[in-house]
KOLZA-493380 format. One record per atom (N, C-alpha, C): residue in three letters; atom name; x, z, y. Coordinates in pm, whole numbers, padded with zeros to 5 digits. Layout:
N
<site resn="ALA" name="CA" xx="X" zz="Z" yy="Y"/>
...
This chain:
105
<site resn="MET" name="N" xx="14832" zz="-03700" yy="02755"/>
<site resn="MET" name="CA" xx="14778" zz="-03619" yy="02645"/>
<site resn="MET" name="C" xx="14647" zz="-03557" yy="02691"/>
<site resn="THR" name="N" xx="14539" zz="-03596" yy="02628"/>
<site resn="THR" name="CA" xx="14409" zz="-03539" yy="02663"/>
<site resn="THR" name="C" xx="14362" zz="-03437" yy="02560"/>
<site resn="TYR" name="N" xx="14427" zz="-03432" yy="02446"/>
<site resn="TYR" name="CA" xx="14385" zz="-03335" yy="02344"/>
<site resn="TYR" name="C" xx="14430" zz="-03197" yy="02387"/>
<site resn="PRO" name="N" xx="14354" zz="-03091" yy="02379"/>
<site resn="PRO" name="CA" xx="14231" zz="-03074" yy="02305"/>
<site resn="PRO" name="C" xx="14104" zz="-03102" yy="02385"/>
<site resn="TRP" name="N" xx="14118" zz="-03154" yy="02505"/>
<site resn="TRP" name="CA" xx="14000" zz="-03175" yy="02588"/>
<site resn="TRP" name="C" xx="13931" zz="-03306" yy="02558"/>
<site resn="GLY" name="N" xx="13997" zz="-03396" yy="02490"/>
<site resn="GLY" name="CA" xx="13937" zz="-03522" yy="02449"/>
<site resn="GLY" name="C" xx="13933" zz="-03530" yy="02298"/>
<site resn="LYS" name="N" xx="13849" zz="-03616" yy="02245"/>
<site resn="LYS" name="CA" xx="13836" zz="-03630" yy="02100"/>
<site resn="LYS" name="C" xx="13956" zz="-03707" yy="02045"/>
<site resn="CYS" name="N" xx="14006" zz="-03661" yy="01933"/>
<site resn="CYS" name="CA" xx="14119" zz="-03726" yy="01867"/>
<site resn="CYS" name="C" xx="14068" zz="-03783" yy="01734"/>
<site resn="GLN" name="N" xx="14074" zz="-03914" yy="01719"/>
<site resn="GLN" name="CA" xx="14027" zz="-03978" yy="01597"/>
<site resn="GLN" name="C" xx="14123" zz="-03950" yy="01481"/>
<site resn="THR" name="N" xx="14065" zz="-03927" yy="01365"/>
<site resn="THR" name="CA" xx="14144" zz="-03914" yy="01242"/>
<site resn="THR" name="C" xx="14091" zz="-04015" yy="01141"/>
<site resn="TYR" name="N" xx="14172" zz="-04044" yy="01041"/>
<site resn="TYR" name="CA" xx="14134" zz="-04144" yy="00942"/>
<site resn="TYR" name="C" xx="14152" zz="-04086" yy="00803"/>
<site resn="LYS" name="N" xx="14045" zz="-04090" yy="00724"/>
<site resn="LYS" name="CA" xx="14052" zz="-04031" yy="00590"/>
<site resn="LYS" name="C" xx="14147" zz="-04107" yy="00498"/>
<site resn="ALA" name="N" xx="14182" zz="-04230" yy="00532"/>
<site resn="ALA" name="CA" xx="14274" zz="-04308" yy="00449"/>
<site resn="ALA" name="C" xx="14419" zz="-04264" yy="00463"/>
<site resn="VAL" name="N" xx="14448" zz="-04184" yy="00566"/>
<site resn="VAL" name="CA" xx="14584" zz="-04137" yy="00590"/>
<site resn="VAL" name="C" xx="14598" zz="-03995" yy="00534"/>
<site resn="SER" name="N" xx="14685" zz="-03979" yy="00435"/>
<site resn="SER" name="CA" xx="14707" zz="-03847" yy="00373"/>
<site resn="SER" name="C" xx="14842" zz="-03792" yy="00415"/>
<site resn="MET" name="N" xx="14845" zz="-03661" yy="00441"/>
<site resn="MET" name="CA" xx="14972" zz="-03592" yy="00466"/>
<site resn="MET" name="C" xx="14979" zz="-03475" yy="00370"/>
<site resn="ASP" name="N" xx="15089" zz="-03468" yy="00294"/>
<site resn="ASP" name="CA" xx="15104" zz="-03368" yy="00191"/>
<site resn="ASP" name="C" xx="15252" zz="-03328" yy="00182"/>
<site resn="GLN" name="N" xx="15275" zz="-03200" yy="00158"/>
<site resn="GLN" name="CA" xx="15410" zz="-03146" yy="00139"/>
<site resn="GLN" name="C" xx="15501" zz="-03172" yy="00259"/>
<site resn="ILE" name="N" xx="15458" zz="-03122" yy="00373"/>
<site resn="ILE" name="CA" xx="15537" zz="-03131" yy="00496"/>
<site resn="ILE" name="C" xx="15603" zz="-02996" yy="00519"/>
<site resn="THR" name="N" xx="15735" zz="-02994" yy="00542"/>
<site resn="THR" name="CA" xx="15809" zz="-02869" yy="00561"/>
<site resn="THR" name="C" xx="15884" zz="-02872" yy="00694"/>
<site resn="LEU" name="N" xx="15870" zz="-02766" yy="00771"/>
<site resn="LEU" name="CA" xx="15955" zz="-02739" yy="00887"/>
<site resn="LEU" name="C" xx="16023" zz="-02607" yy="00859"/>
<site resn="LYS" name="N" xx="16157" zz="-02602" yy="00874"/>
<site resn="LYS" name="CA" xx="16231" zz="-02481" yy="00842"/>
<site resn="LYS" name="C" xx="16348" zz="-02467" yy="00940"/>
<site resn="ASN" name="N" xx="16366" zz="-02343" yy="00988"/>
<site resn="ASN" name="CA" xx="16477" zz="-02309" yy="01077"/>
<site resn="ASN" name="C" xx="16479" zz="-02397" yy="01203"/>
<site resn="ILE" name="N" xx="16369" zz="-02398" yy="01275"/>
<site resn="ILE" name="CA" xx="16357" zz="-02477" yy="01397"/>
<site resn="ILE" name="C" xx="16329" zz="-02384" yy="01514"/>
<site resn="THR" name="N" xx="16403" zz="-02404" yy="01624"/>
<site resn="THR" name="CA" xx="16383" zz="-02326" yy="01746"/>
<site resn="THR" name="C" xx="16378" zz="-02420" yy="01865"/>
<site resn="SER" name="N" xx="16282" zz="-02396" yy="01952"/>
<site resn="SER" name="CA" xx="16270" zz="-02471" yy="02077"/>
<site resn="SER" name="C" xx="16221" zz="-02375" yy="02184"/>
<site resn="THR" name="N" xx="16280" zz="-02385" yy="02303"/>
<site resn="THR" name="CA" xx="16237" zz="-02298" yy="02413"/>
<site resn="THR" name="C" xx="16213" zz="-02382" yy="02538"/>
<site resn="ASN" name="N" xx="16124" zz="-02332" yy="02622"/>
<site resn="ASN" name="CA" xx="16094" zz="-02390" yy="02753"/>
<site resn="ASN" name="C" xx="16041" zz="-02533" yy="02749"/>
<site resn="SER" name="N" xx="15966" zz="-02566" yy="02647"/>
<site resn="SER" name="CA" xx="15903" zz="-02697" yy="02641"/>
<site resn="SER" name="C" xx="15789" zz="-02705" yy="02741"/>
<site resn="LEU" name="N" xx="15762" zz="-02823" yy="02790"/>
<site resn="LEU" name="CA" xx="15649" zz="-02843" yy="02880"/>
<site resn="LEU" name="C" xx="15520" zz="-02867" yy="02805"/>
<site resn="LEU" name="N" xx="15531" zz="-02903" yy="02677"/>
<site resn="LEU" name="CA" xx="15414" zz="-02933" yy="02595"/>
<site resn="LEU" name="C" xx="15385" zz="-02819" yy="02500"/>
<site resn="PRO" name="N" xx="15263" zz="-02812" yy="02449"/>
<site resn="PRO" name="CA" xx="15233" zz="-02708" yy="02349"/>
<site resn="PRO" name="C" xx="15317" zz="-02728" yy="02223"/>
<site resn="ALA" name="N" xx="15316" zz="-02628" yy="02137"/>
<site resn="ALA" name="CA" xx="15400" zz="-02631" yy="02017"/>
<site resn="ALA" name="C" xx="15381" zz="-02758" yy="01936"/>
<site resn="GLY" name="N" xx="15257" zz="-02799" yy="01914"/>
<site resn="GLY" name="CA" xx="15234" zz="-02920" yy="01837"/>
<site resn="GLY" name="C" xx="15088" zz="-02944" yy="01808"/>
<site resn="VAL" name="N" xx="15060" zz="-03061" yy="01757"/>
<site resn="VAL" name="CA" xx="14925" zz="-03102" yy="01723"/>
<site resn="VAL" name="C" xx="14926" zz="-03156" yy="01580"/>
<site resn="ILE" name="N" xx="14844" zz="-03096" yy="01495"/>
<site resn="ILE" name="CA" xx="14829" zz="-03144" yy="01357"/>
<site resn="ILE" name="C" xx="14679" zz="-03156" yy="01333"/>
<site resn="ILE" name="N" xx="14629" zz="-03274" yy="01346"/>
<site resn="ILE" name="CA" xx="14485" zz="-03298" yy="01332"/>
<site resn="ILE" name="C" xx="14464" zz="-03387" yy="01210"/>
<site resn="CYS" name="N" xx="14395" zz="-03332" yy="01112"/>
<site resn="CYS" name="CA" xx="14369" zz="-03406" yy="00990"/>
<site resn="CYS" name="C" xx="14219" zz="-03431" yy="00977"/>
<site resn="ASN" name="N" xx="14181" zz="-03504" yy="00876"/>
<site resn="ASN" name="CA" xx="14043" zz="-03544" yy="00857"/>
<site resn="ASN" name="C" xx="13968" zz="-03442" yy="00773"/>
<site resn="ASP" name="N" xx="13843" zz="-03418" yy="00809"/>
<site resn="ASP" name="CA" xx="13764" zz="-03319" yy="00735"/>
<site resn="ASP" name="C" xx="13738" zz="-03359" yy="00590"/>
<site resn="THR" name="N" xx="13737" zz="-03488" yy="00560"/>
<site resn="THR" name="CA" xx="13716" zz="-03531" yy="00422"/>
<site resn="THR" name="C" xx="13846" zz="-03554" yy="00346"/>
<site resn="ASN" name="N" xx="13959" zz="-03551" yy="00417"/>
<site resn="ASN" name="CA" xx="14091" zz="-03566" yy="00355"/>
<site resn="ASN" name="C" xx="14189" zz="-03474" yy="00429"/>
<site resn="PRO" name="N" xx="14177" zz="-03342" yy="00408"/>
<site resn="PRO" name="CA" xx="14263" zz="-03249" yy="00483"/>
<site resn="PRO" name="C" xx="14410" zz="-03264" yy="00447"/>
<site resn="CYS" name="N" xx="14495" zz="-03222" yy="00538"/>
<site resn="CYS" name="CA" xx="14639" zz="-03217" yy="00511"/>
<site resn="CYS" name="C" xx="14665" zz="-03099" yy="00418"/>
<site resn="THR" name="N" xx="14757" zz="-03115" yy="00323"/>
<site resn="THR" name="CA" xx="14779" zz="-03012" yy="00223"/>
<site resn="THR" name="C" xx="14927" zz="-02979" yy="00208"/>
<site resn="ASN" name="N" xx="14951" zz="-02858" yy="00162"/>
<site resn="ASN" name="CA" xx="15085" zz="-02810" yy="00128"/>
<site resn="ASN" name="C" xx="15184" zz="-02817" yy="00243"/>
<site resn="PHE" name="N" xx="15140" zz="-02776" yy="00361"/>
<site resn="PHE" name="CA" xx="15233" zz="-02764" yy="00474"/>
<site resn="PHE" name="C" xx="15307" zz="-02632" yy="00459"/>
<site resn="HIS" name="N" xx="15435" zz="-02629" yy="00491"/>
<site resn="HIS" name="CA" xx="15517" zz="-02509" yy="00480"/>
<site resn="HIS" name="C" xx="15605" zz="-02498" yy="00605"/>
<site resn="PHE" name="N" xx="15574" zz="-02399" yy="00688"/>
<site resn="PHE" name="CA" xx="15655" zz="-02372" yy="00807"/>
<site resn="PHE" name="C" xx="15723" zz="-02238" yy="00786"/>
<site resn="GLU" name="N" xx="15856" zz="-02235" yy="00800"/>
<site resn="GLU" name="CA" xx="15931" zz="-02111" yy="00780"/>
<site resn="GLU" name="C" xx="16040" zz="-02101" yy="00887"/>
<site resn="ASP" name="N" xx="16043" zz="-01984" yy="00953"/>
<site resn="ASP" name="CA" xx="16139" zz="-01959" yy="01060"/>
<site resn="ASP" name="C" xx="16133" zz="-02069" yy="01167"/>
<site resn="VAL" name="N" xx="16012" zz="-02094" yy="01213"/>
<site resn="VAL" name="CA" xx="15987" zz="-02192" yy="01319"/>
<site resn="VAL" name="C" xx="15946" zz="-02114" yy="01444"/>
<site resn="ASP" name="N" xx="16021" zz="-02131" yy="01552"/>
<site resn="ASP" name="CA" xx="15996" zz="-02058" yy="01676"/>
<site resn="ASP" name="C" xx="15993" zz="-02159" yy="01792"/>
<site resn="LEU" name="N" xx="15873" zz="-02190" yy="01839"/>
<site resn="LEU" name="CA" xx="15855" zz="-02291" yy="01943"/>
<site resn="LEU" name="C" xx="15793" zz="-02224" yy="02066"/>
<site resn="ARG" name="N" xx="15874" zz="-02192" yy="02164"/>
<site resn="ARG" name="CA" xx="15830" zz="-02121" yy="02284"/>
<site resn="ARG" name="C" xx="15800" zz="-02219" yy="02396"/>
<site resn="THR" name="N" xx="15680" zz="-02209" yy="02448"/>
<site resn="THR" name="CA" xx="15637" zz="-02291" yy="02560"/>
<site resn="THR" name="C" xx="15573" zz="-02198" yy="02662"/>
<site resn="PRO" name="N" xx="15649" zz="-02149" yy="02760"/>
<site resn="PRO" name="CA" xx="15601" zz="-02043" yy="02849"/>
<site resn="PRO" name="C" xx="15461" zz="-02065" yy="02908"/>
<site resn="VAL" name="N" xx="15435" zz="-02183" yy="02959"/>
<site resn="VAL" name="CA" xx="15305" zz="-02207" yy="03021"/>
<site resn="VAL" name="C" xx="15194" zz="-02201" yy="02917"/>
<site resn="TRP" name="N" xx="15211" zz="-02273" yy="02806"/>
<site resn="TRP" name="CA" xx="15108" zz="-02278" yy="02703"/>
<site resn="TRP" name="C" xx="15094" zz="-02143" yy="02633"/>
<site resn="ASP" name="N" xx="15206" zz="-02074" yy="02611"/>
<site resn="ASP" name="CA" xx="15199" zz="-01939" yy="02552"/>
<site resn="ASP" name="C" xx="15117" zz="-01847" yy="02640"/>
<site resn="ALA" name="N" xx="15139" zz="-01853" yy="02773"/>
<site resn="ALA" name="CA" xx="15065" zz="-01767" yy="02866"/>
<site resn="ALA" name="C" xx="14915" zz="-01800" yy="02866"/>
<site resn="LEU" name="N" xx="14883" zz="-01926" yy="02842"/>
<site resn="LEU" name="CA" xx="14742" zz="-01967" yy="02838"/>
<site resn="LEU" name="C" xx="14677" zz="-01939" yy="02703"/>
<site resn="GLY" name="N" xx="14758" zz="-01897" yy="02606"/>
<site resn="GLY" name="CA" xx="14705" zz="-01865" yy="02473"/>
<site resn="GLY" name="C" xx="14693" zz="-01985" yy="02380"/>
<site resn="TYR" name="N" xx="14759" zz="-02095" yy="02415"/>
<site resn="TYR" name="CA" xx="14757" zz="-02213" yy="02329"/>
<site resn="TYR" name="C" xx="14889" zz="-02222" yy="02253"/>
<site resn="GLY" name="N" xx="14880" zz="-02258" yy="02127"/>
<site resn="GLY" name="CA" xx="15000" zz="-02279" yy="02047"/>
<site resn="GLY" name="C" xx="14987" zz="-02413" yy="01977"/>
<site resn="TRP" name="N" xx="14978" zz="-02407" yy="01846"/>
<site resn="TRP" name="CA" xx="14952" zz="-02527" yy="01768"/>
<site resn="TRP" name="C" xx="14804" zz="-02562" yy="01780"/>
<site resn="PHE" name="N" xx="14774" zz="-02688" yy="01791"/>
<site resn="PHE" name="CA" xx="14638" zz="-02737" yy="01777"/>
<site resn="PHE" name="C" xx="14631" zz="-02795" yy="01637"/>
<site resn="SER" name="N" xx="14567" zz="-02723" yy="01546"/>
<site resn="SER" name="CA" xx="14562" zz="-02771" yy="01408"/>
<site resn="SER" name="C" xx="14419" zz="-02764" yy="01356"/>
<site resn="GLN" name="N" xx="14383" zz="-02867" yy="01283"/>
<site resn="GLN" name="CA" xx="14251" zz="-02875" yy="01222"/>
<site resn="GLN" name="C" xx="14265" zz="-02935" yy="01083"/>
<site resn="TYR" name="N" xx="14192" zz="-02877" yy="00989"/>
<site resn="TYR" name="CA" xx="14187" zz="-02927" yy="00851"/>
<site resn="TYR" name="C" xx="14326" zz="-02937" yy="00789"/>
<site resn="VAL" name="N" xx="14401" zz="-02826" yy="00800"/>
<site resn="VAL" name="CA" xx="14536" zz="-02819" yy="00745"/>
<site resn="VAL" name="C" xx="14547" zz="-02699" yy="00651"/>
<site resn="GLU" name="N" xx="14596" zz="-02721" yy="00531"/>
<site resn="GLU" name="CA" xx="14621" zz="-02614" yy="00435"/>
<site resn="GLU" name="C" xx="14770" zz="-02593" yy="00422"/>
<site resn="GLY" name="N" xx="14813" zz="-02467" yy="00416"/>
<site resn="GLY" name="CA" xx="14954" zz="-02442" yy="00397"/>
<site resn="GLY" name="C" xx="14992" zz="-02298" yy="00421"/>
<site resn="VAL" name="N" xx="15121" zz="-02276" yy="00438"/>
<site resn="VAL" name="CA" xx="15178" zz="-02143" yy="00454"/>
<site resn="VAL" name="C" xx="15272" zz="-02144" yy="00574"/>
<site resn="SER" name="N" xx="15263" zz="-02039" yy="00655"/>
<site resn="SER" name="CA" xx="15361" zz="-02023" yy="00764"/>
<site resn="SER" name="C" xx="15424" zz="-01885" yy="00751"/>
<site resn="ILE" name="N" xx="15556" zz="-01881" yy="00756"/>
<site resn="ILE" name="CA" xx="15633" zz="-01758" yy="00742"/>
<site resn="ILE" name="C" xx="15723" zz="-01744" yy="00864"/>
<site resn="ARG" name="N" xx="15712" zz="-01630" yy="00932"/>
<site resn="ARG" name="CA" xx="15792" zz="-01605" yy="01053"/>
<site resn="ARG" name="C" xx="15786" zz="-01726" yy="01148"/>
<site resn="THR" name="N" xx="15664" zz="-01766" yy="01181"/>
<site resn="THR" name="CA" xx="15643" zz="-01882" yy="01266"/>
<site resn="THR" name="C" xx="15568" zz="-01840" yy="01392"/>
<site resn="PHE" name="N" xx="15619" zz="-01884" yy="01508"/>
<site resn="PHE" name="CA" xx="15552" zz="-01861" yy="01636"/>
<site resn="PHE" name="C" xx="15545" zz="-01992" yy="01711"/>
<site resn="PRO" name="N" xx="15427" zz="-02021" yy="01765"/>
<site resn="PRO" name="CA" xx="15299" zz="-01955" yy="01743"/>
<site resn="PRO" name="C" xx="15245" zz="-01987" yy="01604"/>
<site resn="ASP" name="N" xx="15148" zz="-01908" yy="01561"/>
<site resn="ASP" name="CA" xx="15089" zz="-01925" yy="01429"/>
<site resn="ASP" name="C" xx="15007" zz="-02054" yy="01426"/>
<site resn="PRO" name="N" xx="15036" zz="-02145" yy="01334"/>
<site resn="PRO" name="CA" xx="14959" zz="-02269" yy="01326"/>
<site resn="PRO" name="C" xx="14820" zz="-02250" yy="01264"/>
<site resn="LYS" name="N" xx="14795" zz="-02132" yy="01212"/>
<site resn="LYS" name="CA" xx="14663" zz="-02097" yy="01155"/>
<site resn="LYS" name="C" xx="14620" zz="-02192" yy="01044"/>
<site resn="PHE" name="N" xx="14713" zz="-02219" yy="00952"/>
<site resn="PHE" name="CA" xx="14680" zz="-02300" yy="00836"/>
<site resn="PHE" name="C" xx="14579" zz="-02225" yy="00749"/>
<site resn="LYS" name="N" xx="14495" zz="-02299" yy="00682"/>
<site resn="LYS" name="CA" xx="14406" zz="-02242" yy="00581"/>
<site resn="LYS" name="C" xx="14486" zz="-02232" yy="00450"/>
<site resn="PRO" name="N" xx="14446" zz="-02139" yy="00361"/>
<site resn="PRO" name="CA" xx="14517" zz="-02127" yy="00233"/>
<site resn="PRO" name="C" xx="14503" zz="-02255" yy="00149"/>
<site resn="VAL" name="N" xx="14603" zz="-02280" yy="00066"/>
<site resn="VAL" name="CA" xx="14600" zz="-02397" yy="-00021"/>
<site resn="VAL" name="C" xx="14474" zz="-02392" yy="-00108"/>
<site resn="GLY" name="N" xx="14403" zz="-02503" yy="-00114"/>
<site resn="GLY" name="CA" xx="14279" zz="-02512" yy="-00192"/>
<site resn="GLY" name="C" xx="14154" zz="-02474" yy="-00115"/>
<site resn="TYR" name="N" xx="14170" zz="-02432" yy="00010"/>
<site resn="TYR" name="CA" xx="14057" zz="-02383" yy="00090"/>
<site resn="TYR" name="C" xx="13945" zz="-02486" yy="00103"/>
<site resn="TYR" name="N" xx="13978" zz="-02607" yy="00143"/>
<site resn="TYR" name="CA" xx="13873" zz="-02707" yy="00169"/>
<site resn="TYR" name="C" xx="13807" zz="-02755" yy="00041"/>
<site resn="ALA" name="N" xx="13882" zz="-02765" yy="-00067"/>
<site resn="ALA" name="CA" xx="13824" zz="-02808" yy="-00194"/>
<site resn="ALA" name="C" xx="13724" zz="-02706" yy="-00246"/>
<site resn="SER" name="N" xx="13742" zz="-02579" yy="-00209"/>
<site resn="SER" name="CA" xx="13654" zz="-02473" yy="-00259"/>
<site resn="SER" name="C" xx="13526" zz="-02458" yy="-00179"/>
<site resn="LEU" name="N" xx="13516" zz="-02522" yy="-00062"/>
<site resn="LEU" name="CA" xx="13399" zz="-02506" yy="00023"/>
<site resn="LEU" name="C" xx="13280" zz="-02588" yy="-00028"/>
<site resn="LYS" name="N" xx="13165" zz="-02526" yy="-00022"/>
<site resn="LYS" name="CA" xx="13041" zz="-02599" yy="-00048"/>
<site resn="LYS" name="C" xx="13004" zz="-02670" yy="00081"/>
<site resn="GLU" name="N" xx="12929" zz="-02775" yy="00069"/>
<site resn="GLU" name="CA" xx="12893" zz="-02857" yy="00186"/>
<site resn="GLU" name="C" xx="12830" zz="-02772" yy="00297"/>
<site resn="GLU" name="N" xx="12744" zz="-02679" yy="00261"/>
<site resn="GLU" name="CA" xx="12675" zz="-02598" yy="00363"/>
<site resn="GLU" name="C" xx="12767" zz="-02496" yy="00431"/>
<site resn="ASP" name="N" xx="12885" zz="-02472" yy="00372"/>
<site resn="ASP" name="CA" xx="12980" zz="-02376" yy="00431"/>
<site resn="ASP" name="C" xx="13084" zz="-02443" yy="00520"/>
<site resn="LYS" name="N" xx="13085" zz="-02575" yy="00525"/>
<site resn="LYS" name="CA" xx="13186" zz="-02645" yy="00605"/>
<site resn="LYS" name="C" xx="13157" zz="-02627" yy="00753"/>
<site resn="VAL" name="N" xx="13264" zz="-02614" yy="00831"/>
<site resn="VAL" name="CA" xx="13254" zz="-02592" yy="00975"/>
<site resn="VAL" name="C" xx="13330" zz="-02703" yy="01047"/>
<site resn="ASP" name="N" xx="13277" zz="-02745" yy="01159"/>
<site resn="ASP" name="CA" xx="13346" zz="-02845" yy="01242"/>
<site resn="ASP" name="C" xx="13457" zz="-02773" yy="01318"/>
<site resn="GLU" name="N" xx="13580" zz="-02784" yy="01269"/>
<site resn="GLU" name="CA" xx="13692" zz="-02712" yy="01330"/>
<site resn="GLU" name="C" xx="13722" zz="-02763" yy="01471"/>
<site resn="ALA" name="N" xx="13689" zz="-02887" yy="01499"/>
<site resn="ALA" name="CA" xx="13713" zz="-02940" yy="01633"/>
<site resn="ALA" name="C" xx="13628" zz="-02865" yy="01736"/>
<site resn="ALA" name="N" xx="13512" zz="-02821" yy="01695"/>
<site resn="ALA" name="CA" xx="13422" zz="-02748" yy="01787"/>
<site resn="ALA" name="C" xx="13473" zz="-02606" yy="01813"/>
<site resn="GLU" name="N" xx="13562" zz="-02555" yy="01728"/>
<site resn="GLU" name="CA" xx="13610" zz="-02418" yy="01743"/>
<site resn="GLU" name="C" xx="13721" zz="-02404" yy="01845"/>
<site resn="LEU" name="N" xx="13787" zz="-02513" yy="01885"/>
<site resn="LEU" name="CA" xx="13899" zz="-02503" yy="01980"/>
<site resn="LEU" name="C" xx="13851" zz="-02473" yy="02119"/>
């Protein structure tokens, strides 16, 4: 696994919509909570995480949780926070307001 230190290709032809994780607990994982990387021209939409608790002692101590880019959705009582954007966020952006989320990690 080289992400987030290496580039991860995404494809605008692949859509992910209405993904739900609910009542999930994991402790002492060796890997970070997860990776959700979507395409800037075809963001993932309607993700719903509720009561998701993914503890990874090493990654938590380093301040890494979910690696997520271009994802819209809602997280309720979820650790770590996947930092989803609100539903409709990307559709509302003007071209000049768009940010390269990969550069922000």
